[in-house]
Each structure stands twice: as C-alpha cells, then as structure tokens.
N, C-alpha and C positions, 0 to 999 in steps of 0.2 A: 531667513531670505522676506524681501518686501517684491512687492509687485510696484513697479510706479508709473506714475501718470503726470502728464503737466497739471492735471485737473481730476480728485478728487472730488463731486461732491454727496454732503449727507442728504439725504431727503429724496424720493424719486416724486415729488407732488408737483403741480404743471412747472413749477418756479423752479426748480432746479431740471426738468428734461428744456423747459427751455433757454436757461443758462448753455445746459447741456448741447445743445442746438446748436448756438451759437459761437463758442470755441471748436468744435468740431466741424465749423463751418473755416473756422479758425484754420483749421488743421492743426489742433490744437490731440495728445495725446485726453482722453477724458476719462474717465469711470463713475457711475453715476448707483451709488449706496441706498437701496430703501430697505426696511425693516421688515415691515407684512410681503406677504408674497405677491399682491397683485402695487401696483404702481398708481400711480394720481391727487393721491391722501384726502385731501377734501372734495376737490370734482370730480369722484369715480363717479360712474353711472350703473346700480345693481337691482336685479328682478328680487327686490326686500319682500315679497311678500311669496309663501308656499304655493305655485301650482299657477299663478297670476302671472302674467307675462307681461311683464309691468316694469320696465328696465328705468328706473325713476332715479336723478341728481336728489341723490341723500343727501346732500350737506350743504351744496350750491345751489345757487338755479339761476338766477341770470346775469346777464353780465355787460356793464358798461364800460369798465374801465381800461378793459381791456385793449390796448389801440392800435385803429389798423395797418399801423408798423408794423409790429410783429408777426401779426400774420403772413404780409405781402413779403418782408422779411424772411420769412421763415419758408414761405410756399405751400403752406398748407391749407386745407380742403376743410375752413371751419367756415361752416354760415350761420349766423343769426338773423332771428327774423321780428323785425319790429313789428308792435302792438297797437289798434287803433288806436286804444281806450289805456291812458296813462291813471286814474283810480277811479273808481268809487265806492262814495262812504255811504252806508247805512242808517237813515236818525229815527227813531219810531219809526213811523210806518213811511217816509220819504228816504230824499236820500240828495247824493251829489255829483253827477256825473261830469268829470274832466278826458277829456278828449287830448293824447299827445299830445295833437296837434290845437292848441287853445281855438277853438270855433265857434261859432251862433248857439253849437248845443252847449259847450261848456260857458260860454257866459251867463246863455239864458237859464241852464243848471243852479247857478250859483246864482243870481239876481232874484230867481224862486225860492233859494231858498233865505239867506239874504233877506228879502224883502226893500233891497236897493243894489243900484249901481255899483258902491262905494269897492264893496268886497273886489268886484270882478276887474274892476279900474285899478286893485291894486294890484291885483294878482297878475296882472299883463305886466304894469310897474317894476313891481317884482322879479319878478321872470327873464326879460328883459337885459335886471339891469344882474344879472346872473351870468346871463346867458353870456354878454360882455368880460368879465371875472372870465369866466369857462375857458371863454376862447380862445385869450390872452394866455393862462395858469399853462391850460391843455399841454402845448406843447416843451411845456420846458419839463416836460415828466418823463422824458429817455435822452436827457442831454444832464450835467454836470448839475449835482445839485447849486438852485440858485441862490441868494445869498436872500435877506427880510427885503434889505434895500431894493435888488433885485425887483422882488413880485412886487414891491408898493412901488416903483417908478413905473413899471410894467400896465400894473392895473387901473393908476391913478388915488391921488387920497379920495376920494366921496365912495368910491367902491372897498379903498381899505380899510376904513374908516367902518364901512357897513358892514360889511363881511369877517373882517379881524378883529379889529378895536371893539366893539360891541356886540356885546352879549346876543346870541339872536331872538334873543327873546326881545331885544330894546329893536329888535330890526324889525319884527316881526311887529308888535304896535307899529313901526310908523306905516303898514303896509295893510292890516289890517284888525278890523275892533271883533268879528266874529270867531265864538274863541273853538268853530266847528273848523272853521275855515284855516285858521292858524294851527289848529291842531295837523290839519291837512300837509301843511309843509313843515311840523318842528319833527314827520317822521321820518324824513332821511336825515336829519340830525341825532337821532336813537339808535338807528340797524346797531346792534352790533357793541353798543356802548349808553353804559351804566352812566346818567347824567342828567341834571335838571337843563330845562333850554337859558339858564343864564349862566350857568357853568361852558367853560373855554373847550371843553369836549364834545358840546355842541355843534361848536361853529367847524372844527375840525371835520368829527363827523360827512357834514354836512358835502363842508365843500369835497372830500372824497365823493360822494354820493350823483355831485351834482356836476363833477368836471369830463366824465368821460368824453374821450376825442374830441374835446371841445364842444360837445352839445348836452351831454349826461341823459342822454337816453338809457333806456335799459332794454335789452334785446333777449330774445328769446334764444337761447343753443339749439340748431334743427339736432335731434335725437340724442339730447339732454349733454350734460357738461363729460360724459365720459369718452365724447366723440372726439373733445379737443384731445384726451391723454391718449387717447387711437393715434390719434396724428400724429404728436412727436416726439412718443412709441418709435413710433415706425420712419421718422426724418432720423430717428440718437442712431434706432440700426443705419439706416443706408448708410450714417456717416462715419460708423463704425465705435462706436461710443458702446463703452461694456458696460450692461445694464443687469445689475442683482444682487434679487428682490430677497428678501429672508436674510435680510447683514445687520444680525445682533449689534452695535458699534460697541464700545466699551470703553476709547478713549482715543481722543482726539488729544497730541504734541507735536506743538513747536518747536523745534529742536535748534532755530535758529538757521539754520540752514535748505531741511526739508522740515512739511508735516507728515508725521507718521498716526494713519489710522488704523486702531487695531479693533479685528471683528472677531468674532464669538468664530470663525473658521480662518478667515487670511486678516494680512494685518499690507497696510499699501502706503507707498509712500509717495508724495506730492507735492510742487513743489509751491501750489495755491489751494487752499478748500477753499467750497462754498457750502455754505451749510442751511441751507433746504430749509430746517426745522428748524422752533422758535426760537432767541436770546436763549430764554431760558434750561433750554434740551441740550443748549451747547456750552452755558456755564455749566455742565451739569459734567459733561465726557470730556471739557478742556483743568476739571480742576480747580471752577473759579468761582466767585461766591456768585449765585443764581440772580437775577433782579427782580421785584416784586410779582407775582404775576397777580395780575387785575382782570378779579371775578370777569370774565364772559357774562351777559346779560341775555341769551336768548333760549329761549329754547325749540325745540324743532321740532313738529311733528309733520309726518308727511300719511297721506292715505291714499285709496284707489274708490274711484265713487261706483257705482252704480246710473248714477243719474245725478246733474246737478241737481240742487233742491229749490222750490220757488220760493221767491221772494215777499213777504208781505207787503212794499214798495207796489208792487209788480214789476220793475224794472226786468227785462227779461236775465235769464241768469245767466245765458251766453256772452251778455253785452257785457255786467256785473264782474262775472270774476276772470274775464279775458285781462281786467289790466287789474291791479291793483287792490285790493280786496279790504277797505281798512274796517274794523269792528274796536269801538272803545277807545277811538285817537282824537278826541279833542283835545287842547291844550291843558285847559284843566284836569282831565281824566288821567294825560302822560303826567304832566307833573304831580298830580295825586298819588300815581300809580309807583313814580320813582320817593316822592315820598315815607309810600309805605315799603316800602321792600327797603330804600333804606336804614330803614329802622328795624330791621329783620320780619319783618309781616309782608305774609303772602295776601298782595294788594289783593281790594277788596272785587274792584271792578282790572281785569287784566287785559291792555291793549295788544290788536292785537294785529295781523295784515296775511295775508295769503293773495295766489292766485289759481291761477289753473293752465300751467304748462299745453294742455294735451285741446286746450280752446285753437291755441296759435302752430303747434308744431304736435299731430297726431301718431307720428314715427317713433314715438318711443313706447307703445301700443301696437300691441300683436294684433292682424286684420280681423282677427275675430271680437276683439275686445273693443276694435274701432266700432264694426259692423252694428255690435250689440247699443253701443251710447254708451263705452264706461268714458271717462276723466279721471286725471289726476289731483291733489287739492295739495299746495304746501302752504305752512303755516308756518310764519315765522312769529312767537312770543316776546311782548316786550316788555323791557326792565323784570325779567325774573331773572337775577344775579346767582350765581352756583353758589354765592352763602347761605341760599333762600332750602338748601339743600341737603347741607352738609352734617346734618341731621334729619332722621328720619325721610331718607331720601326717598323711597318708595310711595309714604306717605300721603309725604309734601308732591311730589312727581304725580301721584293718581288724582290731588287734589288742585294743584292748577291745572291740567286736562280737563277734569272736570268741572270749573270755575268756564276756561274760556271755550268753553264746545255749548254749553251755559250760554256765556255770553253770543256765539255766532247764534244761535235757535233764536232768541229774538230776535233778529233778525230777518227770521226764514219761518216758514206755511209749513215748507216738511222740516221734521230735525235732524242734522245732518246724519248721526246714529242709524235712522231708515233709509238713508242712501250708502254706505258704507257698502262696500260688495265683503263677498266674505273669500278668506284663502282656500287652500289644500281640502285642511284641518279643521274648515267652518267656523271660523276665527277670522271677528272684523277685520279688516284690513288696513288700520291702521297705528303709525308706531311714533314714537316717541322719545327724543333724545334732550335727555338735561344736559349743564354744560360740563359736568360729571361723562357723561357717556361718553360726548365729546372729545373729553383728554383722554380718556380710555382707550380712543377706538382711529381717532388720526389726531391723537395728540397736543391738542389747543389748550394750554395753556391753561386752566382754572375754566376751558371752553371756551378761551376768547379768540374771534375770531380775529383779531389784527395781532396776535400773541401777545399783545402787552397795550400801555398808550401810544393811540395813533395820533400823532405827528402829523403838522401842517410839512405841506408838500416843499419844506423852502428850509434853510439852517440860516442861524444870528450869522450875523458878521465878520463874529470874530472865529468861527466854526473851522477848524483846517482838513473836516474832511469833503472828499470830492466829490465822492455820487453817494455818499449815504450808505454804502453799505460793511464800513471799518468798521473793523473792532480792535483793541490793544494790540493784536498777534498783525502782522505785516504782511502775513499770508493767509489770513483766515480773512471772508470777508462772510456778512448775512444776506441771503438772496431768496429769502422768504418773506413775510409776511410782518415781520418787526425790521425789516429796513425801512428809511426813513421813503416814504413811496411807495411803501409796500402794501400796504391796508386794499381788502378788493381781490377779488378775484383780474387779477390784470397783470400777470406774468411779469410788467415792470420793474420789481427789483431781482427779478431772474434776467429780465433783461442789462440790467441795471450792474449788478453780481461780474455777470459773465466781461463787461465791459470793463470793469475795473480790475479781474483778474488778468484783461489779455495785456491792459498796460501795468501788472507788474507782473508777470513772462515776460514782456519785454524788458524792461528794466532790470528781474536777472541776470538775461543773459546776456 
C-alpha cells in the first residue's frame, strides 16, 4: 500500500521547504520527508552549549543569495540587517577597515596601509565592474537556466573576460599590487571551495558570493537562520503540506509511471520527487553510481564570549568584529595554505575569517546574556579539506583549532581563550566542526557545503536542461545545493526544482 502525493520531497532543509511551499501554493499535494527529528538541515538554530541561552546558527550564518523575490512570493516574515562594516583585516599592529558602502574611511584605511592611492582606486574600479556583472546576472537566477552565450551577451565581452575567462588571479593582478589587499578580495572566491586563485573554481565561487540580489551584500538574519526554517514550516503547515520527520529513506524507484519512495515505516507514491539531499545521497537511494564527492574545505567554529577581546591595533572591537574579521588571509598566505593542504599537510599558518552576529542582532541571546555583554563569534577556517582529517581525526582537529586560535591571538591583547564563556559544566563555550562531522550531522558529502563541484550559474549552449535541476529520470529533480545555481543559503534551487516539477506535473496530466 502506498500513500500517494503529487510531489514527495526528500530532505527538509530550507530548499526542500521552499519547494514544498511553492508547490502547495499551486494546489499540489506535497509531503516532505526528513531523516532527522528536526527540519532545517544546515539552516537550523540551536542552543549549542549547556545552560547558555544563546541560539546559534550552528552551520550557516550570513545571507546574501536568498532572493528578495522568494521572501515576497511566500510572504514569510524573515528579516535581515545590513552591517555597516564589510571587513576588518589586522596586519601586525595595524589593520584595514572596509565599510559596506565604500567611503572616505575605507579609502583612507587602504591608502594608509598601502602608502599610495592606487590600491583604493583599484578597489573602486574592481567592485564597480563586479556590480555591473551582478546586476545583470542576478535576475536570471530564478528563471530557466540561461546559456553561456546568453550571459556573455548580457554582461559584455570585457566583463566576461575579466570574471569568467581569466583566472581570478590575473584579474586581481590587473587591479591590485598589494598582497594583503588582493587577499581580502580573494577570500570570496574560497569560502567552501578548495582551490588556488589560478583555478576556475575560485572564479565560480567568487561570482556566487558577489551576485546575490544584484548587490552581493551579506546580511545578518534577525533571530538567526532558524527563523527562516520556522517561517517556512509554519507556511507549509498552513498550506496542508505533510511533514514527516524521522523518515529514514531506504530506496527511491522510478517505475516509469510513478516514483516510489520507501522509508523505514511508510512507502510513498509520487508523480515527481524533489531531492533536497545531495546528488551523492540521491544516487545511493536510486542505486546509481554516486558522483565523486569533492572534499569540503572548511572547519567551522562557534563560540560564546563574555566579552570581545581588545586588539593590538587599537581599533574598537565592536567595529572590527561587526564585519568579517580576516586573519592571515593575504594573497600569498592563502596560496601557501592551499599548497600545503593540497600536499596533505596542515598549513603552518591557517587562514580564517569570522564575525560577531550579536553586534548586529543581539536577539539570539537571552536578556540576561545581553545585559552581561555576552557576544557570539562564528569562525570559518579556510583550506582545511576533509582529507586532512581522514587519519588521526581528533588529534588533527585539535591541532588545527590550536593553530587557528594562536593565529587569532597574534592580533589580540586579550587571548580569545580568556574571553570564552563557561557552560553549565564549566567547559569553555567553543565547538568545532570538521568536514567529517558536517557530513555525519547534516549530510554534507565530505563536508562540502555545495554538495559537490560548484558550477557557473548558466549552461553550455548544447545543454538540454531547462532549470539545472534535472536528473536522468524525468520524474526526479535535484532541489538542493547540488543543483546548478544551488550554492549558498539561497533557496534558489528549491524554487527552481518546484518550477520544474510543476511543469512536469502539467505534462503528466
């Protein structure tokens, strides 16, 4: 016996829930099957430390790629806040402050550090060029997948050459000479991507980080990422979506007329299936050969602090940590770390970046913690691929954490360890997630936040796919980060999978 639905969605992360809401609004009968007891996947918010009432976005944090159109279409109450500071990069006893809106302070900071006006001029020219690219490409993200020729014509030959054809390393050399300034720009090409600046993967990752909503601004989700999940769950319930946690899926079979989804407790029959899980996990469920799982490349750290540490540069820590705080991320340091990690060695100097959510949005803290001056700190450690932890996992995890914290402490007056709050058992409030732990806890293959090799948000001219979510089965679609245009906390692939499913349901009828 099978319970029948128009669409069964495998995986209850934000993409799966977005797809469910679009389909249910279109009048379709939808079920969402989630293997965990809670929905949300990488976008959950949790109380990570015993006795500490700080609800952390454990796995994801800032929002750039979630289109305003999705929030408007679904009428969800999800708000984000702009940060005044874009980034702060300490170097020895000084530093570089870049505000979100490039102003006189930003220009002065770059000029004082570089000792000339060229780097600040290059910054403005580079990002004005990138802004044009973003404005033109962003509106295509919720439409049928454009071809390479479409995008090339849309952005023009010069921009195409700078941001697509040439390695990011070459384009950076064109606009910047200073090693540190180049590194600040390069980091957006490396979050979640294990690559050299000379490799195509860095170009792709860079574009995803800079094209969101046509402006590329990274905003703070009010209340944490879990608010997005809660809003989507409430909407899904109101639309009659069947939500089934603790669904351990055993098999997915396309019979030619329907798709059968077998779980540990129920069997379902659907006209179409949307896989919010990774392509790797989908292949295991359908009995196909899984694609190669590219290593995720970041180690994640979450902390709760009793206070922000003072900096050797003298800058107010409430300014420095409110944007993205870079440590050891000059161009050469990033390239050296990649080279060492690629050779299987833990980098001697490990690049990382972090920010303090609570400086922009203190609402994730209880009133008592707010009054006490507590803060959170979220750290993404670059160039730490899963392969580094395959042997001696715990020892290597400890060594990486030790080197990252030591790297941070080089720029602080107060060692970060002295600022950590203590949980109810007296343990410091710091948690560390390796790529292996990200795979085990939220199903990221090899800890890869993109579920695989990130692709440019367009297709080759001869690619027959319409939405970039198609699989070899005409009834099964990828609706997670592994779809084309799936990278980042965007909901784009959930939307596009829903559009493809609606078209397929119309054809079936």
